[in-house]
C-alpha positions in Angstrom: 7.2 -15.6 47.3 4.2 -14.2 46.8 2.1 -15.1 44.1 -0.4 -12.6 44.3 2.7 -10.1 43.0 2.7 -12.0 39.8 -1.2 -11.8 39.4 -2.9 -9.7 36.7 -6.7 -9.3 35.6 -6.6 -11.9 32.3 -8.4 -8.6 30.4 -4.7 -7.0 31.0 -2.9 -10.4 29.3 -3.5 -8.8 25.5 -1.9 -5.2 26.8 1.4 -7.3 28.1 1.2 -9.6 24.8 1.0 -6.0 22.8 3.7 -4.4 24.2 6.2 -7.7 24.2 5.3 -8.1 20.7 5.4 -4.3 19.6 9.4 -4.3 21.2 10.2 -7.6 19.5 9.1 -5.7 16.1 11.0 -2.8 17.1 14.1 -4.6 17.7 13.7 -6.8 14.3 13.2 -3.6 12.4 15.7 -2.1 13.9 18.3 -4.9 12.3 16.7 -5.4 9.4 15.3 -2.1 8.0 18.9 0.0 8.1 20.0 -2.5 5.6 16.8 -2.7 3.6 16.9 1.4 3.1 20.5 1.1 1.5 19.4 -1.5 -0.8 15.6 -0.1 -1.9 14.6 -1.5 -5.4 11.6 -3.2 -7.0 12.9 -6.3 -6.0 13.4 -6.0 -2.1 10.6 -3.9 -1.8 8.7 -6.8 -3.7 10.3 -8.9 -0.7 9.2 -7.2 1.8 5.9 -7.0 0.9 6.0 -10.6 0.4 7.5 -11.2 4.5 5.7 -8.9 5.7 2.0 -9.9 3.9 2.9 -14.0 5.2 3.6 -13.5 8.8 1.3 -11.0 9.4 -2.0 -13.0 7.1 -0.8 -16.8 8.1 0.8 -16.7 10.7 0.8 -13.8 13.5 -2.4 -12.4 13.1 -4.0 -15.8 13.4 -1.6 -16.3 16.7 -3.0 -12.8 18.0 -6.7 -14.5 17.6 -5.4 -18.1 19.1 -4.3 -16.0 22.6 -7.3 -14.2 22.8 -9.9 -16.9 22.9 -7.8 -19.0 25.0 -7.6 -15.4 27.4 -11.1 -15.3 27.2 -11.7 -19.0 27.8 -9.7 -18.8 31.6 -11.9 -19.3 34.0 -10.1 -17.2 36.7 -10.3 -13.4 36.6 -6.5 -13.3 37.1 -3.8 -14.7 35.6 0.3 -14.5 36.0 1.4 -12.1 33.9 3.3 -14.2 31.5 0.2 -16.4 30.4 -0.4 -13.9 27.5 1.1 -17.0 26.0 1.0 -20.5 26.1 4.1 -22.9 26.8 4.1 -23.6 22.4 4.0 -20.1 22.0 7.0 -19.5 23.9 9.1 -22.7 22.4 8.2 -21.4 18.9 9.2 -17.5 19.9 12.7 -19.2 21.8 13.6 -21.7 18.8 13.2 -17.8 16.1 14.6 -16.0 18.0 17.5 -18.3 18.8 18.1 -19.0 15.1 17.5 -15.6 14.0 20.9 -14.9 16.6 22.9 -17.3 15.8 22.1 -16.9 11.7 23.3 -13.7 11.8 26.3 -13.9 14.2 27.6 -16.7 11.5 26.6 -14.7 8.8 24.3 -17.7 7.1 22.4 -15.0 5.1 23.6 -11.9 3.0 22.6 -8.4 3.7 20.2 -8.6 0.6 18.0 -11.6 2.1 18.1 -10.2 5.9 17.2 -6.3 5.0 14.0 -7.2 3.5 13.1 -10.6 5.3 13.9 -8.9 8.9 11.7 -5.5 7.4 8.9 -7.5 6.9 8.9 -9.8 9.8 9.3 -6.9 12.1 6.9 -5.1 10.9 4.2 -7.8 11.0 5.6 -8.5 14.4 4.6 -5.0 15.5 1.3 -4.9 13.9 -0.1 -8.1 15.6 1.3 -6.0 18.6 -0.9 -3.4 17.9 -3.6 -5.8 16.9 -3.4 -7.1 21.1 -3.3 -3.6 22.0 -6.1 -2.3 20.5 -7.7 -6.1 21.4 -7.6 -4.6 25.0 -8.9 -1.6 24.6 -12.3 -2.9 23.2 -12.2 -5.3 26.2 -12.7 -8.5 23.9 -11.1 -10.8 26.4 -14.5 -9.4 28.9 -16.8 -10.4 26.0 -18.7 -13.4 25.5 -17.0 -15.3 22.3 -19.0 -14.6 19.1 -20.8 -17.1 17.3 -19.8 -18.0 13.5 -23.0 -16.2 12.3 -22.4 -13.1 14.5 -18.7 -13.5 13.3 -19.3 -12.4 9.9 -21.5 -9.9 10.3 
């Protein structure tokens, strides 16, 4: 097996991550939106917004920055294409996907929960996937990391 076959310039890792996140977000939205639109109302809309903001601001956005910094700090200029995530993130992804699949198969949650939750979660994933793709086009991985003062300017 030729290792070079799996290697990509490290600045492409955010693009790969973005494609994976956009795809995952689309699949989660595909599950939630059809349910969500049938039950539109003030409570479901607030739940959707709350789920989106929680996952986007408190979890996924931070992961985007964490992985971009980690990729930037890689010493090698090329890396295996799957290194857009670290092991911990892959484990979290597997656990989240498994729980989602099992909970739906066993009908652990009613549609009134699944619609807004999956829609908000999916949109947050999709949005952060776009952040990864934007980081690729802005070449963030190739730029030196900004110090605290520069980051706030």
